[in-house]
C-alpha positions as a Markdown table, in Angstrom:
| # | Residue | x | y | z |
|---|---|---|---|---|
| 1 | Unk | 91.6 | 115.0 | 127.0 |
| 2 | Unk | 92.5 | 117.6 | 129.5 |
| 3 | Unk | 94.0 | 120.8 | 128.1 |
| 4 | Unk | 97.4 | 120.8 | 129.9 |
| 5 | Unk | 97.8 | 117.1 | 129.1 |
| 6 | Unk | 97.0 | 117.8 | 125.4 |
| 7 | Unk | 99.6 | 120.6 | 125.3 |
| 8 | Unk | 102.3 | 118.5 | 127.0 |
| 9 | Unk | 101.7 | 115.3 | 125.0 |
| 10 | Unk | 101.2 | 116.8 | 121.5 |
| 11 | Unk | 104.1 | 116.0 | 119.1 |
| 12 | Unk | 104.9 | 116.8 | 115.5 |
| 13 | Unk | 104.0 | 113.8 | 113.4 |
| 14 | Unk | 105.6 | 113.5 | 110.0 |
| 15 | Unk | 104.6 | 110.0 | 109.0 |
| 16 | Unk | 101.0 | 109.0 | 108.3 |
| 17 | Unk | 99.1 | 105.8 | 107.4 |
| 18 | Unk | 97.0 | 105.8 | 104.3 |
| 19 | Unk | 93.8 | 105.8 | 106.4 |
| 20 | Unk | 91.3 | 108.6 | 105.4 |
| 21 | Unk | 90.4 | 111.4 | 107.7 |
| 22 | Unk | 86.7 | 112.0 | 107.7 |
| 23 | Unk | 85.2 | 115.3 | 106.4 |
| 24 | Unk | 83.5 | 115.7 | 109.8 |
| 25 | Unk | 86.8 | 115.6 | 111.7 |
| 26 | Unk | 88.5 | 117.9 | 109.2 |
| 27 | Unk | 85.6 | 120.3 | 109.9 |
| 28 | Unk | 86.1 | 120.0 | 113.6 |
| 29 | Unk | 89.8 | 120.8 | 113.2 |
| 30 | Unk | 89.0 | 123.9 | 111.1 |
| 31 | Unk | 86.3 | 124.9 | 113.7 |
| 32 | Unk | 89.0 | 124.7 | 116.4 |
| 33 | Unk | 91.2 | 127.1 | 114.4 |
| 34 | Unk | 88.3 | 129.4 | 113.8 |
| 35 | Unk | 87.9 | 129.9 | 117.5 |
| 36 | Unk | 91.4 | 131.3 | 118.1 |
| 37 | Unk | 91.7 | 134.8 | 119.4 |
| 38 | Unk | 92.3 | 137.6 | 116.9 |
| 39 | Unk | 92.7 | 141.4 | 117.3 |
| 40 | Unk | 89.4 | 143.2 | 116.9 |
| 41 | Unk | 88.0 | 139.7 | 116.2 |
| 42 | Unk | 88.8 | 140.2 | 112.6 |
| 43 | Unk | 89.6 | 136.4 | 112.0 |
| 44 | Unk | 91.9 | 137.2 | 109.0 |
| 45 | Unk | 92.9 | 133.5 | 108.6 |
| 46 | Unk | 91.8 | 131.6 | 105.5 |
| 47 | Unk | 92.2 | 127.9 | 104.7 |
| 48 | Unk | 92.4 | 125.7 | 101.7 |
| 49 | Unk | 92.0 | 122.0 | 102.4 |
| 50 | Unk | 94.0 | 119.8 | 100.0 |
| 51 | Unk | 93.4 | 116.1 | 99.6 |
| 52 | Unk | 93.9 | 115.5 | 95.9 |
| 53 | Unk | 97.1 | 113.5 | 95.1 |
| 54 | Unk | 98.1 | 115.6 | 92.1 |
| 55 | Unk | 97.8 | 118.9 | 94.1 |
| 56 | Unk | 99.8 | 117.4 | 97.0 |
| 57 | Unk | 102.4 | 116.2 | 94.5 |
| 58 | Unk | 102.7 | 119.7 | 93.0 |
| 59 | Unk | 103.0 | 121.4 | 96.4 |
| 60 | Unk | 105.5 | 118.7 | 97.6 |
| 61 | Unk | 108.0 | 119.9 | 95.0 |
| 62 | Unk | 108.2 | 123.3 | 96.6 |
| 63 | Unk | 109.6 | 122.2 | 100.0 |
| 64 | Unk | 112.5 | 120.2 | 101.5 |
| 65 | Unk | 109.7 | 118.3 | 103.3 |
| 66 | Unk | 108.1 | 117.1 | 100.2 |
| 67 | Unk | 107.7 | 113.5 | 101.4 |
| 68 | Unk | 105.6 | 114.7 | 104.4 |
| 69 | Unk | 103.4 | 116.8 | 102.1 |
| 70 | Unk | 103.0 | 114.1 | 99.5 |
| 71 | Unk | 102.1 | 111.3 | 102.0 |
| 72 | Unk | 99.8 | 113.2 | 104.3 |
| 73 | Unk | 96.2 | 112.4 | 103.7 |
| 74 | Unk | 95.2 | 116.0 | 104.4 |
| 75 | Unk | 96.9 | 119.4 | 104.1 |
| 76 | Unk | 95.4 | 122.5 | 105.6 |
| 77 | Unk | 97.0 | 125.4 | 103.9 |
| 78 | Unk | 96.7 | 128.5 | 106.1 |
| 79 | Unk | 96.7 | 132.0 | 104.8 |
| 80 | Unk | 96.5 | 135.6 | 106.0 |
| 81 | Unk | 93.9 | 137.4 | 104.1 |
| 82 | Unk | 95.5 | 140.8 | 103.7 |
| 83 | Unk | 92.2 | 142.4 | 102.6 |
| 84 | Unk | 90.8 | 141.6 | 106.1 |
| 85 | Unk | 93.7 | 142.3 | 108.3 |
| 86 | Unk | 94.1 | 145.3 | 110.6 |
| 87 | Unk | 97.6 | 145.0 | 111.9 |
| 88 | Unk | 100.1 | 142.7 | 110.2 |
| 89 | Unk | 102.0 | 141.6 | 113.3 |
| 90 | Unk | 98.9 | 141.0 | 115.4 |
| 91 | Unk | 97.2 | 139.1 | 112.6 |
| 92 | Unk | 100.2 | 136.9 | 112.1 |
| 93 | Unk | 100.3 | 136.2 | 115.8 |
| 94 | Unk | 96.6 | 135.3 | 115.8 |
| 95 | Unk | 97.2 | 132.9 | 112.9 |
| 96 | Unk | 99.8 | 131.2 | 115.1 |
| 97 | Unk | 97.2 | 130.7 | 117.7 |
| 98 | Unk | 94.8 | 129.4 | 115.1 |
| 99 | Unk | 97.4 | 126.8 | 113.9 |
| 100 | Unk | 98.1 | 125.8 | 117.5 |
| 101 | Unk | 94.3 | 125.3 | 118.1 |
| 102 | Unk | 94.2 | 123.1 | 115.1 |
| 103 | Unk | 97.2 | 121.1 | 116.1 |
| 104 | Unk | 95.7 | 120.5 | 119.6 |
| 105 | Unk | 92.4 | 119.4 | 117.9 |
| 106 | Unk | 94.3 | 117.1 | 115.6 |
| 107 | Unk | 95.9 | 115.5 | 118.7 |
| 108 | Unk | 92.6 | 115.3 | 120.6 |
| 109 | Unk | 91.2 | 113.2 | 117.8 |
| 110 | Unk | 94.1 | 110.7 | 118.0 |
| 111 | Unk | 95.5 | 112.0 | 114.8 |
| 112 | Unk | 98.9 | 113.5 | 114.1 |
| 113 | Unk | 99.9 | 116.7 | 112.5 |
| 114 | Unk | 102.9 | 118.9 | 111.8 |
| 115 | Unk | 103.2 | 122.7 | 111.2 |
| 116 | Unk | 105.4 | 123.2 | 108.0 |
| 117 | Unk | 106.9 | 126.7 | 107.6 |
| 118 | Unk | 109.9 | 126.1 | 105.4 |
| 119 | Unk | 107.6 | 126.1 | 102.3 |
| 120 | Unk | 107.1 | 129.9 | 102.8 |
| 121 | Unk | 110.2 | 130.4 | 100.6 |
| 122 | Unk | 107.9 | 129.4 | 97.7 |
| 123 | Unk | 104.7 | 131.0 | 98.8 |
| 124 | Unk | 103.9 | 132.6 | 95.5 |
| 125 | Unk | 104.1 | 129.2 | 93.8 |
| 126 | Unk | 101.9 | 127.6 | 96.4 |
| 127 | Unk | 99.3 | 130.4 | 95.7 |
| 128 | Unk | 99.6 | 129.7 | 92.0 |
| 129 | Unk | 99.0 | 126.0 | 92.4 |
| 130 | Unk | 96.0 | 126.5 | 94.6 |
| 131 | Unk | 94.7 | 129.4 | 92.6 |
| 132 | Unk | 94.5 | 131.4 | 95.9 |
| 133 | Unk | 93.3 | 135.0 | 95.7 |
| 134 | Unk | 96.1 | 137.7 | 95.5 |
| 135 | Unk | 95.1 | 138.9 | 98.9 |
| 136 | Unk | 96.1 | 135.6 | 100.5 |
| 137 | Unk | 99.6 | 135.4 | 102.0 |
| 138 | Unk | 100.8 | 131.9 | 102.8 |
| 139 | Unk | 101.4 | 131.4 | 106.6 |
| 140 | Unk | 101.9 | 127.6 | 106.9 |
| 141 | Unk | 100.9 | 124.2 | 105.7 |
| 142 | Unk | 99.5 | 121.8 | 108.3 |
| 143 | Unk | 99.9 | 118.2 | 107.2 |
| 144 | Unk | 97.7 | 115.7 | 109.1 |
| 145 | Unk | 96.5 | 112.2 | 109.2 |
| 146 | Unk | 96.5 | 109.0 | 111.2 |
| 147 | Unk | 100.0 | 108.7 | 112.6 |
| 148 | Unk | 102.4 | 105.8 | 112.0 |
| 149 | Unk | 102.8 | 104.1 | 115.3 |
| 150 | Unk | 106.2 | 104.9 | 116.9 |
| 151 | Unk | 107.6 | 106.5 | 120.0 |
| 152 | Unk | 107.9 | 110.3 | 119.8 |
| 153 | Unk | 109.5 | 112.4 | 122.4 |
| 154 | Unk | 110.5 | 116.0 | 122.9 |
| 155 | Unk | 112.7 | 117.8 | 125.3 |
| 156 | Unk | 112.1 | 121.3 | 126.7 |
| 157 | Unk | 114.4 | 123.8 | 128.4 |
| 158 | Unk | 113.9 | 124.2 | 132.1 |
| 159 | Unk | 111.8 | 127.2 | 133.1 |
| 160 | Unk | 114.8 | 128.6 | 134.9 |
| 161 | Unk | 116.4 | 129.1 | 131.5 |
| 162 | Unk | 113.4 | 130.9 | 130.1 |
| 163 | Unk | 111.9 | 133.0 | 132.9 |
| 164 | Unk | 113.6 | 135.9 | 134.5 |
| 165 | Unk | 112.1 | 137.5 | 137.6 |
| 166 | Unk | 111.9 | 141.2 | 138.1 |
| 167 | Unk | 114.2 | 142.1 | 141.0 |
| 168 | Unk | 112.7 | 144.2 | 143.8 |
| 169 | Unk | 114.9 | 146.2 | 146.2 |
């Protein structure tokens, strides 16, 4: 898949089949995230992969999007390791790039995924359920799996609404 095509055709997928995602593909998705840029190449992201039903159930109770969490075959829980960061804002931005890399990898494998952020309101409880180290700050949960077949579309604002040219005299 060409990069620009992947960017333009990727959609958030919230409904998944029961089909299992192989460990090899999960590894490739994590590998894509690992190759995101980060300030000073510090790579302060950390991941916990969740596939157990009881763990997904517990996490699903902490978000308005519980059905997505519960029904996704795989969750990649993404953290900022505060013990390995050098600048909070830059490290959070790099984690955004990491998540986008993973979403594009998910799409390139013909899978679907969605970036869930609303769960951040309960980040301490997520850490407790996952027994994450105290230095880990929850950044997002990426739910992924084989997508239920249905049409998905998305609109974007025109560039003229988003880009402003510097005026020269």
